[in-house]
C-alpha positions as CSV (number, residue, x, y, z in Angstrom):
1,X,48.4,-0.9,11.8
2,X,49.6,2.5,12.9
3,X,47.5,5.4,14.1
4,X,47.8,7.4,10.8
5,X,46.6,4.6,8.7
6,X,43.6,4.1,10.9
7,X,42.7,7.8,10.5
8,X,42.9,7.5,6.7
9,X,40.8,4.4,6.8
10,X,38.1,6.1,8.9
11,X,38.0,9.2,6.7
12,X,37.8,7.1,3.5
13,X,34.9,5.1,4.9
14,X,33.0,8.2,6.0
15,X,33.5,9.7,2.5
16,X,32.3,6.5,0.9
17,X,29.2,6.4,3.1
18,X,28.4,10.1,2.3
19,X,28.8,9.5,-1.4
20,X,26.6,6.4,-1.2
21,X,23.9,8.3,0.6
22,X,24.0,11.0,-2.1
23,X,23.8,8.4,-4.8
24,X,20.8,6.7,-3.2
25,X,18.9,9.9,-2.7
26,X,19.9,11.4,-6.0
27,X,17.2,12.1,-8.4
28,X,17.7,11.3,-12.1
29,X,18.3,14.6,-13.9
30,X,17.7,15.2,-17.6
31,X,20.2,17.0,-19.8
32,X,18.2,19.7,-21.6
33,X,21.2,21.2,-23.3
34,X,20.8,21.7,-27.1
35,X,23.8,19.7,-28.2
36,X,22.4,18.4,-31.5
37,X,24.9,15.5,-31.2
38,X,24.1,12.4,-33.2
39,X,25.6,10.2,-30.5
40,X,23.5,11.7,-27.7
41,X,20.3,10.2,-26.4
42,X,19.4,13.3,-24.4
43,X,16.2,15.1,-25.3
44,X,17.9,17.6,-27.7
45,X,20.4,15.2,-29.3
46,X,20.0,13.7,-32.8
47,X,20.4,10.0,-32.0
48,X,16.9,9.1,-33.3
49,X,17.2,11.3,-36.4
50,X,20.6,9.7,-37.2
51,X,19.1,6.2,-36.9
52,X,16.1,7.0,-39.1
53,X,17.7,9.2,-41.7
54,X,18.4,6.4,-44.2
55,X,14.6,5.6,-44.3
56,X,13.7,9.2,-44.5
57,X,15.9,9.8,-47.5
58,X,15.4,6.3,-49.1
59,X,19.0,5.4,-48.5
60,X,20.2,8.2,-50.7
61,X,22.1,9.9,-47.8
62,X,25.8,10.2,-47.3
63,X,27.0,11.4,-43.9
64,X,30.5,13.0,-43.6
65,X,32.3,14.8,-40.9
66,X,34.6,16.6,-43.4
67,X,34.3,20.3,-43.9
68,X,32.5,21.1,-47.2
69,X,35.7,22.9,-48.4
70,X,37.7,19.7,-48.0
71,X,34.9,17.4,-49.2
72,X,34.3,19.2,-52.5
73,X,38.1,19.6,-53.0
74,X,38.4,15.8,-53.0
75,X,35.0,14.8,-54.6
76,X,33.3,16.1,-57.8
77,X,29.6,15.7,-57.5
78,X,26.7,15.9,-60.0
79,X,23.6,17.8,-58.9
80,X,22.8,16.7,-55.4
81,X,21.3,17.8,-52.1
82,X,23.2,19.4,-49.2
83,X,22.1,19.0,-45.6
84,X,23.6,21.1,-42.7
85,X,22.2,20.9,-39.2
86,X,23.6,23.3,-36.5
87,X,27.1,22.9,-37.8
88,X,29.8,25.6,-37.2
89,X,31.1,25.9,-40.8
90,X,34.0,28.2,-41.8
91,X,33.6,30.9,-44.5
92,X,35.5,29.0,-47.2
93,X,33.2,26.0,-46.7
94,X,30.1,28.2,-47.0
95,X,31.5,29.6,-50.3
96,X,31.9,26.0,-51.5
97,X,28.2,25.3,-50.6
98,X,27.0,28.4,-52.4
99,X,29.1,27.4,-55.4
100,X,27.5,24.0,-55.5
101,X,24.0,25.5,-55.2
102,X,24.7,27.9,-58.0
103,X,25.5,24.9,-60.2
104,X,22.2,23.2,-59.4
105,X,22.4,21.6,-56.0
106,X,19.7,22.2,-53.3
107,X,20.9,23.0,-49.8
108,X,18.8,22.4,-46.7
109,X,20.1,24.5,-43.8
110,X,18.5,23.7,-40.4
111,X,20.2,26.2,-38.2
112,X,19.1,28.6,-35.4
113,X,21.7,31.3,-36.4
114,X,22.0,32.1,-40.1
115,X,25.5,32.8,-41.2
116,X,26.0,36.4,-42.4
117,X,27.5,35.0,-45.6
118,X,24.3,33.1,-46.4
119,X,22.0,36.0,-45.3
120,X,23.8,38.5,-47.5
121,X,23.8,36.1,-50.5
122,X,20.1,35.3,-50.6
123,X,18.8,38.5,-49.1
124,X,17.0,38.0,-45.8
125,X,17.6,38.6,-42.1
126,X,16.7,36.6,-39.0
127,X,16.3,37.6,-35.4
128,X,14.5,36.7,-32.1
129,X,10.9,36.9,-33.0
130,X,9.3,35.4,-29.9
131,X,9.9,34.9,-26.2
132,X,7.0,32.6,-25.6
133,X,7.5,29.2,-23.8
134,X,5.4,27.4,-26.3
135,X,4.6,27.7,-30.0
136,X,3.6,25.6,-33.0
137,X,5.5,25.0,-36.2
138,X,3.3,24.7,-39.3
139,X,3.9,24.6,-43.1
140,X,2.2,27.0,-45.4
141,X,1.3,24.4,-48.1
142,X,-2.3,23.4,-47.8
143,X,-1.5,19.8,-48.3
144,X,0.5,19.8,-45.1
145,X,-1.9,21.9,-43.1
146,X,-2.7,18.9,-40.7
147,X,1.0,18.3,-40.1
148,X,2.5,20.4,-37.3
149,X,4.7,20.2,-34.2
150,X,4.0,21.8,-30.9
151,X,7.2,23.1,-29.2
152,X,6.6,23.0,-25.4
153,X,10.3,22.8,-24.3
154,X,12.7,25.7,-24.8
155,X,11.9,26.8,-28.4
156,X,14.5,29.1,-29.8
157,X,12.0,31.7,-31.0
158,X,14.0,32.4,-34.1
159,X,12.4,33.6,-37.3
160,X,12.6,35.9,-40.3
161,X,11.6,39.5,-39.7
162,X,12.5,40.7,-43.2
163,X,12.3,38.8,-46.4
164,X,13.1,40.2,-49.9
165,X,10.9,39.6,-52.8
166,X,11.3,36.3,-54.5
167,X,11.9,34.4,-51.3
168,X,9.2,31.9,-50.7
169,X,7.9,31.3,-47.1
170,X,7.3,27.5,-46.6
171,X,6.7,27.4,-42.8
172,X,5.6,29.6,-39.9
173,X,5.7,29.9,-36.1
174,X,2.2,30.2,-34.7
175,X,1.5,31.7,-31.3
176,X,-1.5,32.8,-29.4
177,X,-0.3,36.3,-28.5
178,X,1.7,37.1,-31.7
179,X,1.2,37.2,-35.4
180,X,2.6,34.3,-37.4
181,X,6.3,34.6,-38.2
182,X,8.2,32.9,-41.0
183,X,10.6,30.2,-39.9
184,X,11.1,28.1,-43.0
185,X,11.9,29.7,-46.4
186,X,13.1,28.9,-49.9
187,X,15.4,31.2,-51.9
188,X,16.6,30.7,-55.5
189,X,20.4,30.9,-55.9
190,X,21.8,30.3,-59.3
191,X,20.5,27.1,-60.7
192,X,19.7,25.7,-57.3
193,X,17.7,26.5,-54.2
194,X,18.6,27.2,-50.5
195,X,16.1,26.1,-47.9
196,X,16.5,27.5,-44.4
197,X,14.7,26.3,-41.3
198,X,15.6,28.3,-38.2
199,X,14.1,25.9,-35.6
200,X,16.3,22.7,-35.5
201,X,14.5,21.4,-32.4
202,X,11.9,19.6,-34.5
203,X,14.4,16.8,-35.4
204,X,15.7,16.2,-31.9
205,X,15.0,13.1,-29.9
206,X,12.4,14.7,-27.7
207,X,10.1,15.8,-30.5
208,X,10.6,13.0,-33.0
209,X,9.6,10.4,-30.4
210,X,6.2,12.2,-29.8
211,X,3.4,10.7,-31.8
212,X,2.6,12.5,-35.1
213,X,5.7,14.7,-35.1
214,X,7.6,12.5,-37.6
215,X,5.2,13.5,-40.3
216,X,6.2,17.2,-40.0
217,X,9.9,16.3,-40.4
218,X,9.0,14.2,-43.5
219,X,7.1,17.1,-45.0
220,X,10.1,19.5,-44.5
221,X,12.6,17.2,-46.2
222,X,10.1,16.4,-49.0
223,X,11.1,19.8,-50.5
224,X,14.4,18.3,-51.5
225,X,14.7,16.5,-54.9
226,X,14.9,12.8,-55.0
227,X,18.7,12.8,-55.3
228,X,21.8,11.9,-53.3
229,X,22.0,14.0,-50.2
230,X,25.3,14.9,-48.5
231,X,24.9,15.5,-44.8
232,X,27.7,17.6,-43.4
233,X,27.5,16.5,-39.8
234,X,29.6,18.2,-37.2
235,X,32.6,16.1,-36.2
236,X,32.9,14.8,-32.7
237,X,36.5,13.9,-33.1
238,X,37.7,16.6,-30.8
239,X,35.7,15.1,-28.0
240,X,36.6,11.5,-28.7
241,X,40.3,12.3,-28.4
242,X,39.9,13.3,-24.8
243,X,41.1,10.3,-22.8
244,X,38.6,11.0,-19.9
245,X,35.6,11.1,-22.2
246,X,34.5,7.5,-21.6
247,X,35.1,7.7,-17.8
248,X,33.1,10.9,-17.4
249,X,30.3,9.8,-19.6
250,X,29.7,6.7,-17.4
251,X,28.1,7.7,-14.1
252,X,29.6,4.8,-12.1
253,X,33.1,5.4,-13.5
254,X,32.7,9.1,-13.0
255,X,32.0,8.7,-9.3
256,X,34.9,6.2,-8.9
257,X,37.2,8.8,-10.5
258,X,36.1,11.6,-8.2
259,X,36.4,9.3,-5.2
260,X,40.0,8.5,-6.3
261,X,40.8,12.1,-6.7
262,X,39.3,12.9,-3.3
263,X,41.3,10.2,-1.6
264,X,44.5,11.5,-3.2
265,X,43.7,15.0,-2.0
266,X,43.1,13.8,1.5
267,X,46.3,11.8,1.5
268,X,48.3,14.8,0.3
269,X,46.6,17.0,2.9
270,X,47.4,14.8,5.8
271,X,50.9,14.2,4.7
272,X,51.7,17.8,3.9
273,X,52.8,18.5,7.5
274,X,56.5,18.5,8.0
275,X,57.9,15.2,9.2
276,X,61.0,14.9,11.4
277,X,64.1,14.4,9.6
278,X,65.6,11.0,9.9
279,X,68.1,11.0,12.8
280,X,71.3,9.3,11.7
281,X,72.5,6.5,13.9
282,X,75.8,7.4,15.7
283,X,77.7,4.5,16.9
284,X,78.8,5.0,20.6
285,X,82.4,5.0,21.4
286,X,83.6,1.6,22.3
287,X,85.0,0.9,25.8
288,X,88.3,-0.7,24.8
289,X,89.4,-1.3,28.4
290,X,88.0,-4.8,28.4
291,X,89.7,-5.6,25.1
292,X,92.9,-4.2,26.6
293,X,92.6,-6.4,29.6
294,X,91.9,-9.4,27.5
295,X,94.9,-8.7,25.3
296,X,97.1,-8.4,28.4
297,X,95.7,-11.5,29.9
298,X,96.3,-13.4,26.7
299,X,99.8,-12.1,26.6
300,X,100.6,-13.3,30.1
301,X,99.0,-16.7,29.4
302,X,101.1,-17.0,26.3
303,X,104.3,-16.1,28.2
304,X,103.3,-18.4,31.2
305,X,104.4,-15.8,33.8
306,X,102.0,-16.8,36.5
307,X,104.0,-15.3,39.3
308,X,103.9,-11.8,37.9
309,X,100.2,-12.1,37.4
310,X,99.7,-13.2,41.0
311,X,101.8,-10.2,42.1
312,X,99.7,-7.8,40.2
313,X,96.5,-9.4,41.4
314,X,97.7,-9.2,45.0
315,X,98.8,-5.5,44.5
316,X,95.3,-4.7,43.1
317,X,93.6,-6.5,46.1
318,X,95.6,-4.7,48.7
319,X,95.1,-1.3,47.1
320,X,91.3,-2.0,47.2
321,X,91.5,-3.0,50.9
322,X,93.2,0.3,51.7
323,X,90.8,2.5,49.7
324,X,87.5,0.8,50.5
325,X,88.0,-0.9,53.9
326,X,90.6,1.6,55.2
327,X,92.9,-1.1,56.6
328,X,96.6,-0.7,56.7
329,X,98.2,-3.4,54.4
330,X,101.9,-2.7,55.3
331,X,102.1,-5.8,57.6
332,X,100.1,-8.9,56.6
333,X,100.0,-10.3,60.2
334,X,97.4,-11.7,62.5
335,X,96.0,-8.3,63.3
336,X,95.5,-7.5,59.6
337,X,93.7,-10.8,59.2
338,X,91.3,-10.0,62.1
339,X,90.5,-6.5,60.8
340,X,89.9,-7.9,57.3
341,X,87.7,-10.7,58.8
342,X,85.6,-8.1,60.8
343,X,85.2,-5.8,57.8
344,X,84.3,-8.5,55.2
345,X,82.6,-11.1,57.4
346,X,84.4,-13.9,55.7
347,X,85.8,-16.9,57.5
348,X,89.2,-16.4,59.1
349,X,90.4,-19.6,57.4
350,X,89.6,-18.2,54.0
351,X,91.4,-14.9,54.8
352,X,94.5,-16.7,56.2
353,X,94.7,-18.9,53.1
354,X,94.4,-15.7,50.9
355,X,97.3,-14.1,52.9
356,X,99.5,-17.0,52.2
357,X,98.9,-16.7,48.5
358,X,99.5,-12.9,48.6
359,X,102.8,-13.4,50.4
360,X,103.9,-16.0,47.8
361,X,103.0,-13.5,45.1
362,X,105.1,-10.8,46.8
363,X,108.1,-13.1,47.2
364,X,110.1,-13.0,44.0
365,X,111.8,-16.3,44.8
366,X,108.6,-18.2,45.5
367,X,107.6,-20.9,43.0
368,X,104.0,-20.8,41.8
369,X,102.0,-22.7,39.2
370,X,98.8,-21.9,37.2
371,X,96.6,-23.6,39.8
372,X,97.9,-21.2,42.5
373,X,97.0,-18.2,40.3
374,X,93.5,-19.6,39.8
375,X,93.0,-20.4,43.4
376,X,94.2,-17.0,44.6
377,X,92.1,-15.1,42.1
378,X,89.0,-17.0,43.3
379,X,89.7,-16.3,47.0
380,X,90.4,-12.6,46.6
381,X,87.2,-12.1,44.5
382,X,85.2,-13.8,47.2
383,X,86.6,-11.7,50.0
384,X,86.0,-8.3,48.5
């Protein structure tokens, strides 16, 4: 385990400990966004409404994520009900809805922002009528006077400030410090009717799960005829196609994903510094002297010229004596032997024996054998 790996390991462990501490001390947070998503269990999602809508409409409900323009282009319907809840619908689709209403369909629009196309067609305007933190939604019909909803979390405060004659007010927003303002109306359009409720919070999870609030929702939808209802729900296909949706929607997987990304960033950061370029291995020049000597030795052995080899060995030895021991080698006599014995400290017998071999090597007429070469080589190596 090298030093760099140990550093990475320590950093990773520290990061994991910090994230674990954050997770332990983390307080559960509530998503208060007004998403109006049928798959969301957050306070302002429509999960509960989607689960109970069949009972609410006595199984006469059909949910589709098609745009109204495409749906009616493919399907021909008899008189029916239309339900739209906070759906961003294009102009052509609104035209289709108005066309169906003019033929006798009833449309229930539960939206906080009324499209200009609808507003211009049935003759009313909407705006922000309240900035209070709390208000109460009530219906104007006396038979529903005991059914109401108190909005205590982020009411939109939307309502109708101008209503043309012929438009019936079905519900109002009641506040302590303001006069009652219309929030639920009915307008005749052709052979059908358009119902508009500008506070969609009353069908969200948070309010439907409160005791007594379901009755208000039932009263609102009771204005629709007992016919098949087409619910144009907003499609979530765009979100579902995102490959990270499942990971990011799961807290454990989301933290694992961020830890992985953090680890990769740390790895890249610590490896971003420039590393030394790999140094190429250069083979050193070979000393061929030894190979040369071996080749020459093998040549002499093959030729069997031991005398010449002894002569060269003797010549090399005497040259070394002259250079290193500074002894004259012209005469290999008794005086030479004594000087060599004094300089080397070797026995005089060994030196005299070596001199004999040297003289034989220098004598071109002397007869020598392989054993003489070996013996002389050994003696000269021992002397110096």
